N, C-alpha and C positions, 0 to 999 in steps of 0.2 A: 556481400558487397561492402567495401570500405566506405566510410562516410567522408564527406568533403566539407570544407569551409566555404565553398562557393555557393552562389545563390541556388536555392532548391529548384527542382524541376517543376514544370507546370502542375504535374500530378501531386507534388508535395506542397505546393503553395497555391491555396485557393481563397485569396482574400482573408487571410487569417485574422487581420486586424479589424475587420468589420464587426461591429456590435450588432447581433441579430435583433436584440430588443429595440435598439435605436433606429434600425433601418427597415422596419416593417412597412413603412409608408412607400418604400421604393416598389414600383409595380413589378419589377422583374426579380425581386429578392425572395429567395426561399430559405427560411431559417434552417439551421442544422437540426435534424430531427433525431439522429442516433449517434452513438459514440463512434461508430465506424466511419461516419461522414465528416468527422472533425478534421480541420485542416492541420497540416504538419509543416514544420520548417526548422532548420538549424539556426536561423537568424532571428534573434529577439525582436528586431525592428518589424518583422513581418507580422507579429502579433499585436504589438502596441500594449501599453499598460491597460489592464482590464478596468472596467468601470464598475463592475459588480452586478451588472445586468445580464451579462452573458450566461448561457445555460450552464457552463462549467465553473462559474464564479459566483453565482447569485446567492449561494448559501455560505460564502466565505467572507470574513471581515478583511476585505482587500487592502484597506489602509495599513493594516499591521504587516502586510507582505511587501510594502513599497521598497524596503531596502534590497529585496531579491529581484527587483526588475532591472538592475544593472549588474554587470559583472563585477566581482570583487577585485579591488585594486591590490591590496597586500595579500589577499587569500590566505590569511593566517588565523582564521577564526576557530579552527579545530586542529587537534593533534590526533594522529592515528597510531595504533599499537596492536600487534598480534600477540595475544596472550597464549595462543596455541595455533599451530598450523602454519606458521610463517614460512615453512619450506615449500608451501604450495603457491607462493607469490612469484609470478613470472615478471619479466621486465615490464616497466611502465609503458603504456600505449599513448602515443601522441595522436592528435586528431588525424585521421586518415590511415592509421595503422590497424590492420585487421588483428583480432576480430572486433575491435571497437567500431560500432556503427553497423554491424551485421544485422542486428535486430532493432537497435534503438533509433527512434525518430521522434523528436520532441513534438508534443501536441499542445503545449502552452508555453508562456513566456518564461516561467521559472525553469523549466526543463531546458529551453534553448539557452538561457543564461548559464546554467550549470554546464551545458555542453561547450559553450565558447570559453567560459571561465576556467575550466579544468584543462590546462595545457597537457597534462599527463594523467592518464587513468590508471588506477590500481587494477591489476589483473590477477585474479585468483584462478588458477588452472588445475583441475583434477585430472591426472593422467588416465589414459585409456585403460579400462578393466581394473583400475585400482579401487579398493574399498577402504576408505578413511575411517578408522575406528572411532576416533574422538572428534567432536565438533571443532570446527575452525572458528575461533573467536576474534572478531575485529572490534576493538574499542575505539569509538569516535568521541573525543572529549572536547567540549567547547571551552575556549580560552577567554570568553567574556561576552556579555550580552550586547556590547557595541561593536563586536568583531565580526567580520564577514568571511564567508568561505564558500567556494564552489567545488563540487566534486563529481567525478564520474568513476564508477566502480563496475568492472566487468567480472562476472562469476561464470566460469565456463567449465561444464562437466563433460569430459570427452566420453566416447562411446563405452557403454557398459560399466561406467564408474559409479560409485556410491559415496555420497558425502553430505555433510550438514555444515552450513555456514551461518554464523550468527553475527549480526551487526548490533552493537550495544552503544546507545547514545546517551551521554551524560554531560553535565555542566551547562553552560549557556553560550549561545551563539546565534548569529543570523546565517542560516545554512540552507543553500540550494544544492540538492543532491540528485544525481541519476544513478540507478542501479540497473545494469544490463545483464540479463540472465540467459545463458545459452545452454540448453540441455540436449546433448547430442543423442543419437539413437540408442535406445536400450539403457540409458543412464537413469539413476535415481538420485535426485537432488532435493534437499530441504534448505530453504532460505528463511531465516528468522530475523526480523528487524524489531528491536526493542527501543522504545523511546521513553526514557526516564530523565528527561531534561529538567532543569530548573524552571521556575514559573515565568521567567522572562525570556526564554528561548523561543525562536521562530525557526521552523523547519518545514521546508517544502521539498517533497521527494517524489520522483516518478520512477517506478519500477516497471521495466518492460522485459518480457520473457518470451522465448520461443521454445517449444517442447517437440522433440523429434519422435520418430516412429518407436512405438513400444517403450517410450520413456515416461518418467513420472516426475512431476514437480509438486512439492508441498511448500506452500508459501504462507508465512505467518506475519501479521502486523499486530504488534502489541504496543499500545500507547497509553502511558500513565502520566507522563510529565510533559511540561512545555506550555508556554502561553498560547501558541498557535502551532499545531502540528498537522500537516496535510500530507499523507502518504497515499499515493494513487498507484495501485498495481494494475498492469495490463498483461494478460497471458494469452498467447496464441498456441492452441493445440494443433500444431501443424501436421504432424505425422500420423499415419494410421495407428490406431491403438494407443495413442498417447493419453495421459491422464493428468489432470490438474486439480489440486485440492487447495483452496484458498480460504484461510481462516483468519479471523481477527478478534482482538480483545481490546476494549478501551474502558478507562475509568476517568471520567471528567469531573474535576472539582470546580469550585466557584471561580469564574473568570476564565476558565480554560475553553479552548476550541480545539476539538480533535475530530479529524475528517479523513475519510477514505472514499475515493471514487474508484470502484472495482470494475474491471472489464475482462471478460472471459470470452475468447473467440474460438469456437469449435470450427476448425477448418478442415481437418482430415477426417476420414471415415472411422466409425467405431471408437470414438473418443469418449472419455468419461470426465465429468466435471462436478465438483461439489464446492459450493461457496457458503460459509457460515460465519457471520460476524456477530459478536455479542458486545453489549456495552452497558455500563452503569453510570449514572449521573447523580451528582449531589451538589447543592449549593447554588446560590443566586447566579444567574447567567452562565452556568455550566452548559455547554453546547456541544453536541456531537452531530456529525453529518455522515450518512452513509448513502451512497448512490451505487447501485449494482446494475451493471449492463451485461447481459449474456447474448451473444450472437451465435446462432447455429446456422453455418453457411450452407450454400446450396449443395456442396459436395460432402457435407458432414453426415452422411447416412449412418444409421445405427448409433447415433449419439444418445447418451444418457446424462442428463444435466439437471442440477437443482441449485437454487440460490435462496438464502434466507438471512434476515437480519432481525435480531431480538434486542430490545433495549428495556432496561429497568430504571425507572425514575424514582430516586429515593427521597427527594425533598422537593418542596415548592421552588419555583423559579428556574428549574432546569428544563432544557429543551433538547429533544432528539428529532432530527429530520431524517427520514428513511424513505428511499425511493427505489424500488426494484423495477427493472425493465427486462423484457425478454423479447427477442426477435428471432423468428424461425423462417428459414428460407427453403426448407425441405420437409415433406410430410413423412419421410421414411426414417423415423427415429424410434428409439426405445422408450424415451420419456423425457419430459422437460417441465419444470415448474418453478415458481418463485413465491416467496412469502415474506411478510414484514409485520412485526408486532411491537408496539411500544405501550408500556403500562406500568402500573405500580405493583405492589406485592400480590402474589396469588393468595387470596383469602382462604381458599381451601387448604393450601399447604400450611399456612399459618395456623389454621384451626387444627389440622392434624397434629402438628407439633405441640401446640398448647394443650390439646386434649390428653397428651402423654406426659404432662407435668413440666414442659419446657417453658420458661418464662418468655414473654412476648419479645423482649429485646434480643434475647438469645436466639429465639426462633427466626427473627428477621435476619440476623447475621448468618444463620445456617442456610436460609433460602437464597440469599445473595451469593454466598460462597459456593453453594451447589450450582447455581446458575452460571457463574464465571469459570468454575473449576473445569467444566466440560472442555473448554478450549485449551486451558493450561495443560491438561493431561494428554492432549494430542501431540504435544511437542516431542515427547520421548527423550528429553534431556533432563535427568533428575536434578542436577544442580540448579539449572535455570527454572525448573518447575517450582523447587523449594523457594527460590528467591522471589518469584512472582506471587506465590501463595502468601508469603509473608507480607508482601506489598499490599495485596488485597485486604488482608486482615488489618493492616495499619490504616488503610483508608476507611474500613468499616468502623474502626475505633473512633475515628473523627466524627462519624455520623452520630454516635452515641454520646459524644463528649458534650 
Protein backbone atom coordinates (compact mmCIF):
# COMPACT_ATOMS: atom_id res chain seq x y z
CA UNK A 1 0.00 0.00 0.00
CA UNK A 2 1.48 3.34 -1.00
CA UNK A 3 1.82 6.00 1.67
CA UNK A 4 0.08 9.33 1.57
CA UNK A 5 0.73 12.84 2.82
CA UNK A 6 -2.90 13.18 3.84
CA UNK A 7 -4.06 12.90 7.43
CA UNK A 8 -3.65 9.40 8.87
CA UNK A 9 -6.61 7.15 9.31
CA UNK A 10 -8.19 6.69 12.72
CA UNK A 11 -6.28 3.42 13.12
CA UNK A 12 -3.00 5.22 12.46
CA UNK A 13 -3.69 8.24 14.65
CA UNK A 14 -4.60 7.58 18.26
CA UNK A 15 -3.78 10.76 20.16
CA UNK A 16 -0.08 10.37 19.46
CA UNK A 17 0.71 13.77 20.96
CA UNK A 18 -0.64 12.89 24.39
CA UNK A 19 1.99 12.41 27.07
CA UNK A 20 1.09 9.25 29.04
CA UNK A 21 3.04 10.31 32.11
CA UNK A 22 1.34 13.69 32.21
CA UNK A 23 -2.18 12.40 31.60
CA UNK A 24 -2.49 9.64 34.19
CA UNK A 25 -4.93 11.80 36.13
CA UNK A 26 -7.48 11.52 33.34
CA UNK A 27 -10.00 8.94 34.44
CA UNK A 28 -10.45 7.47 31.00
CA UNK A 29 -6.79 7.41 29.97
CA UNK A 30 -4.89 4.14 29.62
CA UNK A 31 -1.12 4.54 29.05
CA UNK A 32 0.55 2.71 26.18
CA UNK A 33 1.75 -0.59 27.63
CA UNK A 34 3.48 -2.33 24.72
CA UNK A 35 5.39 -1.39 21.58
CA UNK A 36 2.61 -2.74 19.36
CA UNK A 37 0.14 -0.25 20.85
CA UNK A 38 2.13 2.87 20.03
CA UNK A 39 0.33 5.36 17.79
CA UNK A 40 1.54 6.02 14.25
CA UNK A 41 1.24 8.97 11.92
CA UNK A 42 2.91 10.52 8.87
CA UNK A 43 2.30 14.00 10.30
CA UNK A 44 4.86 15.33 12.84
CA UNK A 45 2.21 17.59 14.37
CA UNK A 46 0.25 14.53 15.51
CA UNK A 47 3.09 13.61 17.85
CA UNK A 48 4.13 17.00 19.17
CA UNK A 49 7.56 17.64 20.66
CA UNK A 50 8.33 15.02 23.31
CA UNK A 51 8.79 16.12 26.91
CA UNK A 52 11.06 13.26 27.91
CA UNK A 53 8.42 11.64 30.11
CA UNK A 54 6.91 9.46 27.38
CA UNK A 55 7.69 5.75 27.52
CA UNK A 56 9.73 5.87 24.29
CA UNK A 57 11.62 9.05 25.22
CA UNK A 58 12.28 8.87 28.96
CA UNK A 59 15.83 7.51 28.56
CA UNK A 60 16.78 9.96 25.79
CA UNK A 61 18.32 13.47 26.22
CA UNK A 62 15.43 15.04 24.31
CA UNK A 63 16.88 18.57 24.31
CA UNK A 64 19.74 17.45 22.06
CA UNK A 65 17.25 16.20 19.47
CA UNK A 66 15.30 19.46 19.23
CA UNK A 67 16.72 20.33 15.76
CA UNK A 68 15.16 17.11 14.43
CA UNK A 69 11.61 18.03 15.46
CA UNK A 70 11.18 20.23 12.36
CA UNK A 71 11.83 19.28 8.74
CA UNK A 72 15.14 20.43 7.28
CA UNK A 73 14.90 23.59 5.19
CA UNK A 74 17.98 23.25 2.98
CA UNK A 75 18.30 19.48 3.59
CA UNK A 76 22.02 19.63 2.78
CA UNK A 77 23.46 18.20 5.97
CA UNK A 78 24.79 14.99 4.43
CA UNK A 79 26.24 13.77 1.13
CA UNK A 80 25.61 10.29 -0.25
CA UNK A 81 27.96 8.12 -2.28
CA UNK A 82 27.96 4.49 -3.45
CA UNK A 83 31.46 3.06 -3.17
CA UNK A 84 30.08 -0.18 -4.64
CA UNK A 85 26.76 -1.47 -5.89
CA UNK A 86 25.58 1.74 -7.53
CA UNK A 87 24.01 -0.29 -10.33
CA UNK A 88 21.33 -1.47 -7.89
CA UNK A 89 19.97 2.02 -7.31
CA UNK A 90 16.57 2.44 -8.93
CA UNK A 91 14.85 5.73 -9.59
CA UNK A 92 14.09 7.98 -6.58
CA UNK A 93 10.73 7.52 -4.88
CA UNK A 94 8.48 10.47 -4.17
CA UNK A 95 6.01 10.33 -1.30
CA UNK A 96 3.18 8.08 -2.49
CA UNK A 97 5.32 6.18 -5.02
CA UNK A 98 5.45 2.43 -4.32
CA UNK A 99 7.14 0.66 -2.69
CA UNK A 100 7.83 3.63 -0.42
CA UNK A 101 5.40 3.34 2.48
CA UNK A 102 4.56 -0.31 1.84
CA UNK A 103 6.11 -1.14 5.20
CA UNK A 104 7.07 2.12 6.85
CA UNK A 105 4.71 3.94 9.22
CA UNK A 106 6.32 6.49 11.60
CA UNK A 107 5.89 5.88 15.31
CA UNK A 108 7.60 9.02 16.63
CA UNK A 109 8.15 12.63 15.64
CA UNK A 110 11.65 12.26 14.19
CA UNK A 111 10.51 9.48 11.85
CA UNK A 112 7.52 11.58 10.75
CA UNK A 113 9.82 14.55 10.17
CA UNK A 114 12.15 12.43 8.04
CA UNK A 115 9.16 11.12 6.08
CA UNK A 116 7.92 14.61 5.24
CA UNK A 117 11.37 16.16 4.81
CA UNK A 118 12.64 13.59 2.32
CA UNK A 119 10.84 14.57 -0.89
CA UNK A 120 12.63 11.76 -2.72
CA UNK A 121 13.72 8.43 -1.24
CA UNK A 122 16.80 6.50 -2.30
CA UNK A 123 15.69 3.11 -3.63
CA UNK A 124 18.09 0.16 -3.56
CA UNK A 125 16.51 -2.74 -5.45
CA UNK A 126 17.95 -6.25 -5.71
CA UNK A 127 16.52 -8.06 -8.78
CA UNK A 128 14.62 -11.31 -8.44
CA UNK A 129 16.83 -14.42 -8.00
CA UNK A 130 20.05 -12.41 -8.26
CA UNK A 131 22.89 -13.11 -5.83
CA UNK A 132 25.02 -10.02 -5.27
CA UNK A 133 28.54 -11.21 -4.51
CA UNK A 134 29.99 -8.01 -3.01
CA UNK A 135 28.38 -5.83 -0.33
CA UNK A 136 26.65 -2.65 -1.49
CA UNK A 137 28.30 0.22 0.42
CA UNK A 138 26.45 3.52 0.88
CA UNK A 139 28.50 6.30 2.46
CA UNK A 140 26.59 8.99 4.36
CA UNK A 141 28.96 11.86 5.18
CA UNK A 142 27.90 14.80 7.33
CA UNK A 143 28.75 18.27 6.03
CA UNK A 144 28.74 20.09 9.37
CA UNK A 145 27.44 19.89 12.92
CA UNK A 146 25.08 22.81 12.28
CA UNK A 147 23.66 21.36 9.04
CA UNK A 148 20.33 19.49 8.88
CA UNK A 149 19.20 16.62 6.70
CA UNK A 150 16.17 14.34 6.41
CA UNK A 151 16.30 11.05 4.53
CA UNK A 152 14.21 8.06 3.55
CA UNK A 153 15.99 4.99 2.15
CA UNK A 154 14.16 1.98 0.73
CA UNK A 155 16.04 -1.32 0.50
CA UNK A 156 14.06 -3.93 -1.42
CA UNK A 157 15.22 -7.50 -1.99
CA UNK A 158 12.99 -9.19 -4.56
CA UNK A 159 12.05 -12.88 -4.45
CA UNK A 160 14.92 -15.34 -3.88
CA UNK A 161 17.63 -12.68 -4.14
CA UNK A 162 20.71 -12.49 -1.90
CA UNK A 163 22.49 -9.25 -0.95
CA UNK A 164 24.24 -7.25 1.75
CA UNK A 165 23.78 -3.48 2.11
CA UNK A 166 26.03 -1.40 4.38
CA UNK A 167 25.26 2.18 5.47
CA UNK A 168 28.36 3.96 6.77
CA UNK A 169 27.90 7.26 8.61
CA UNK A 170 30.78 9.68 9.21
CA UNK A 171 31.37 13.39 9.69
CA UNK A 172 28.95 15.66 11.55
CA UNK A 173 25.32 16.55 10.96
CA UNK A 174 21.87 16.82 12.47
CA UNK A 175 20.30 13.87 10.71
CA UNK A 176 16.79 12.36 10.79
CA UNK A 177 16.71 9.11 8.84
CA UNK A 178 14.21 6.42 7.89
CA UNK A 179 15.28 3.08 6.44
CA UNK A 180 12.50 0.93 4.97
CA UNK A 181 13.48 -2.70 4.39
CA UNK A 182 11.38 -5.08 2.27
CA UNK A 183 12.49 -8.72 2.07
CA UNK A 184 10.32 -10.56 -0.44
CA UNK A 185 9.56 -14.29 -0.27
CA UNK A 186 12.64 -16.50 -0.26
CA UNK A 187 15.12 -13.60 -0.25
CA UNK A 188 18.15 -13.35 2.04
CA UNK A 189 19.16 -9.81 2.96
CA UNK A 190 21.75 -8.41 5.36
CA UNK A 191 21.56 -4.73 6.33
CA UNK A 192 24.36 -3.14 8.35
CA UNK A 193 24.29 0.42 9.67
CA UNK A 194 27.57 1.75 11.07
CA UNK A 195 27.68 5.00 13.03
CA UNK A 196 31.19 6.47 13.25
CA UNK A 197 30.17 10.11 13.48
CA UNK A 198 32.18 12.91 15.04
CA UNK A 199 31.39 13.72 18.66
CA UNK A 200 29.05 16.62 17.81
CA UNK A 201 26.76 14.70 15.45
CA UNK A 202 23.08 14.01 16.23
CA UNK A 203 21.45 11.07 14.45
CA UNK A 204 17.94 9.67 14.96
CA UNK A 205 16.99 6.75 12.73
CA UNK A 206 14.01 4.43 12.41
CA UNK A 207 14.50 1.16 10.54
CA UNK A 208 11.31 -0.73 9.70
CA UNK A 209 11.34 -4.10 7.94
CA UNK A 210 8.96 -6.76 6.73
CA UNK A 211 10.21 -10.29 5.99
CA UNK A 212 8.24 -12.55 3.65
CA UNK A 213 7.74 -16.31 3.60
CA UNK A 214 10.91 -18.40 3.90
CA UNK A 215 12.95 -15.19 3.76
CA UNK A 216 15.77 -14.10 6.07
CA UNK A 217 16.88 -10.70 7.33
CA UNK A 218 20.09 -10.11 9.23
CA UNK A 219 20.20 -6.61 10.68
CA UNK A 220 23.20 -5.03 12.41
CA UNK A 221 23.44 -1.73 14.31
CA UNK A 222 27.04 -0.71 15.08
CA UNK A 223 27.44 2.60 16.93
CA UNK A 224 30.87 3.92 17.92
CA UNK A 225 30.67 7.65 17.22
CA UNK A 226 28.31 10.60 17.61
CA UNK A 227 27.14 12.81 20.42
CA UNK A 228 23.63 11.35 20.35
CA UNK A 229 22.83 8.35 18.17
CA UNK A 230 19.39 6.70 18.37
CA UNK A 231 18.79 3.86 15.90
CA UNK A 232 15.51 2.00 16.44
CA UNK A 233 14.94 -1.14 14.33
CA UNK A 234 11.48 -2.70 13.96
CA UNK A 235 11.16 -6.04 12.16
CA UNK A 236 7.98 -7.90 11.27
CA UNK A 237 8.37 -11.59 10.48
CA UNK A 238 5.25 -11.66 8.35
CA UNK A 239 5.58 -14.81 6.25
CA UNK A 240 5.58 -18.45 7.25
CA UNK A 241 9.07 -19.70 7.98
CA UNK A 242 10.64 -16.24 7.95
CA UNK A 243 13.75 -15.54 10.03
CA UNK A 244 15.09 -12.39 11.66
CA UNK A 245 18.50 -11.96 13.28
CA UNK A 246 19.02 -8.58 14.96
CA UNK A 247 22.49 -7.83 16.26
CA UNK A 248 23.99 -4.71 17.76
CA UNK A 249 27.32 -3.40 18.98
CA UNK A 250 28.04 -0.10 20.71
CA UNK A 251 31.00 1.55 22.40
CA UNK A 252 30.11 4.72 24.31
CA UNK A 253 32.75 7.22 25.37
CA UNK A 254 32.51 10.15 27.78
CA UNK A 255 29.56 12.37 26.91
CA UNK A 256 28.13 10.02 24.28
CA UNK A 257 24.55 8.73 24.24
CA UNK A 258 24.04 5.59 22.11
CA UNK A 259 20.54 4.12 21.99
CA UNK A 260 18.54 1.38 20.28
CA UNK A 261 14.92 0.45 20.86
CA UNK A 262 14.43 -2.90 19.15
CA UNK A 263 11.09 -4.41 18.15
CA UNK A 264 10.69 -7.93 16.73
CA UNK A 265 7.15 -8.98 15.79
CA UNK A 266 6.59 -12.66 15.08
CA UNK A 267 3.46 -12.54 12.93
CA UNK A 268 3.61 -15.61 10.69
CA UNK A 269 3.84 -19.26 11.78
CA UNK A 270 7.11 -21.14 12.29
CA UNK A 271 9.23 -17.99 12.43
CA UNK A 272 12.66 -17.75 14.04
CA UNK A 273 14.11 -14.71 15.78
CA UNK A 274 17.38 -13.99 17.55
CA UNK A 275 18.25 -10.61 19.10
CA UNK A 276 21.67 -9.97 20.64
CA UNK A 277 23.05 -6.51 21.42
CA UNK A 278 26.35 -5.93 23.22
CA UNK A 279 27.85 -2.70 24.46
CA UNK A 280 30.89 -1.32 26.24
CA UNK A 281 31.04 2.01 28.07
CA UNK A 282 33.89 4.15 29.35
CA UNK A 283 34.20 7.68 30.67
CA UNK A 284 32.09 10.07 32.68
CA UNK A 285 28.46 10.36 31.49
CA UNK A 286 28.89 7.70 28.81
CA UNK A 287 25.34 6.39 28.38
CA UNK A 288 23.82 3.52 26.44
CA UNK A 289 20.15 2.58 26.18
CA UNK A 290 18.75 -0.69 24.92
CA UNK A 291 15.04 -1.50 25.00
CA UNK A 292 14.06 -4.80 23.43
CA UNK A 293 10.45 -5.71 22.66
CA UNK A 294 9.44 -9.08 21.21
CA UNK A 295 5.81 -9.79 20.31
CA UNK A 296 4.75 -13.33 19.41
CA UNK A 297 1.36 -12.87 17.78
CA UNK A 298 -1.68 -15.08 18.05
CA UNK A 299 -1.01 -16.68 14.64
CA UNK A 300 2.73 -17.14 15.18
CA UNK A 301 2.54 -20.81 16.09
CA UNK A 302 5.78 -22.77 16.14
CA UNK A 303 7.83 -19.66 16.87
CA UNK A 304 11.35 -19.86 18.27
CA UNK A 305 12.63 -16.55 19.66
CA UNK A 306 15.23 -15.19 22.05
CA UNK A 307 16.54 -11.71 22.88
CA UNK A 308 19.48 -10.64 25.01
CA UNK A 309 21.47 -7.54 25.89
CA UNK A 310 24.91 -7.55 27.51
CA UNK A 311 26.81 -4.48 28.67
CA UNK A 312 30.32 -4.10 30.01
CA UNK A 313 31.02 -0.97 32.11
CA UNK A 314 34.73 -0.20 31.96
CA UNK A 315 35.02 2.96 34.10
CA UNK A 316 33.24 4.88 36.83
CA UNK A 317 30.55 7.33 35.74
CA UNK A 318 29.22 5.29 32.80
CA UNK A 319 25.62 4.09 32.72
CA UNK A 320 23.77 1.43 30.75
CA UNK A 321 19.97 1.17 30.72
CA UNK A 322 18.71 -2.23 29.56
CA UNK A 323 15.04 -3.23 29.39
CA UNK A 324 13.91 -6.49 27.75
CA UNK A 325 10.19 -7.11 27.16
CA UNK A 326 8.42 -10.21 25.87
CA UNK A 327 4.74 -10.54 24.93
CA UNK A 328 3.28 -13.90 23.90
CA UNK A 329 -0.25 -14.29 22.50
CA UNK A 330 -0.14 -18.03 21.74
CA UNK A 331 1.00 -21.02 23.76
CA UNK A 332 1.88 -23.09 20.71
CA UNK A 333 5.56 -22.11 20.35
CA UNK A 334 8.93 -23.86 20.26
CA UNK A 335 10.49 -21.47 22.72
CA UNK A 336 10.87 -17.84 23.80
CA UNK A 337 13.03 -16.03 26.29
CA UNK A 338 14.91 -12.87 27.12
CA UNK A 339 17.89 -11.81 29.21
CA UNK A 340 19.80 -8.71 30.23
CA UNK A 341 23.06 -8.26 32.09
CA UNK A 342 25.20 -5.21 32.90
CA UNK A 343 28.42 -5.42 34.90
CA UNK A 344 32.16 -5.00 35.10
CA UNK A 345 34.91 -7.44 34.20
CA UNK A 346 34.42 -11.11 34.82
CA UNK A 347 36.83 -11.78 37.69
CA UNK A 348 37.11 -15.45 36.79
CA UNK A 349 38.19 -14.65 33.24
CA UNK A 350 40.75 -12.14 34.51
CA UNK A 351 42.08 -14.64 37.05
CA UNK A 352 42.36 -17.33 34.37
CA UNK A 353 44.41 -15.08 32.09
CA UNK A 354 46.60 -13.67 34.85
CA UNK A 355 47.28 -17.17 36.17
CA UNK A 356 48.84 -17.90 32.80
CA UNK A 357 51.24 -15.01 33.01
CA UNK A 358 49.25 -12.33 31.16
CA UNK A 359 49.55 -8.89 32.83
CA UNK A 360 46.31 -7.44 34.23
CA UNK A 361 45.99 -4.59 31.71
CA UNK A 362 46.49 -6.93 28.76
CA UNK A 363 44.07 -9.43 30.32
CA UNK A 364 41.40 -6.73 30.58
CA UNK A 365 41.88 -5.79 26.92
CA UNK A 366 41.55 -9.42 25.87
CA UNK A 367 38.33 -9.86 27.87
CA UNK A 368 36.71 -6.78 26.32
CA UNK A 369 37.91 -7.64 22.82
CA UNK A 370 36.53 -11.16 23.13
CA UNK A 371 33.24 -9.82 24.47
CA UNK A 372 32.68 -7.47 21.52
CA UNK A 373 34.30 -9.52 18.75
CA UNK A 374 31.41 -11.98 18.94
CA UNK A 375 29.15 -9.48 17.15
CA UNK A 376 31.80 -8.25 14.70
CA UNK A 377 32.52 -11.73 13.39
CA UNK A 378 28.84 -12.31 12.60
CA UNK A 379 29.00 -9.64 9.88
CA UNK A 380 30.71 -11.86 7.32
CA UNK A 381 32.36 -8.82 5.66
CA UNK A 382 36.15 -9.14 6.16
CA UNK A 383 37.06 -5.53 5.32
CA UNK A 384 34.42 -4.11 7.67
CA UNK A 385 35.30 -6.62 10.39
CA UNK A 386 38.96 -5.53 10.26
CA UNK A 387 37.96 -1.86 10.40
CA UNK A 388 35.71 -2.36 13.42
CA UNK A 389 38.24 -4.51 15.30
CA UNK A 390 40.83 -1.77 14.79
CA UNK A 391 38.33 0.78 16.13
CA UNK A 392 37.67 -1.35 19.23
CA UNK A 393 41.40 -1.67 19.89
CA UNK A 394 41.79 2.09 19.56
CA UNK A 395 39.00 2.63 22.09
CA UNK A 396 40.63 0.19 24.51
CA UNK A 397 43.95 2.01 24.17
CA UNK A 398 42.24 5.15 25.48
CA UNK A 399 41.10 3.29 28.59
CA UNK A 400 44.70 2.44 29.44
CA UNK A 401 46.06 5.88 28.54
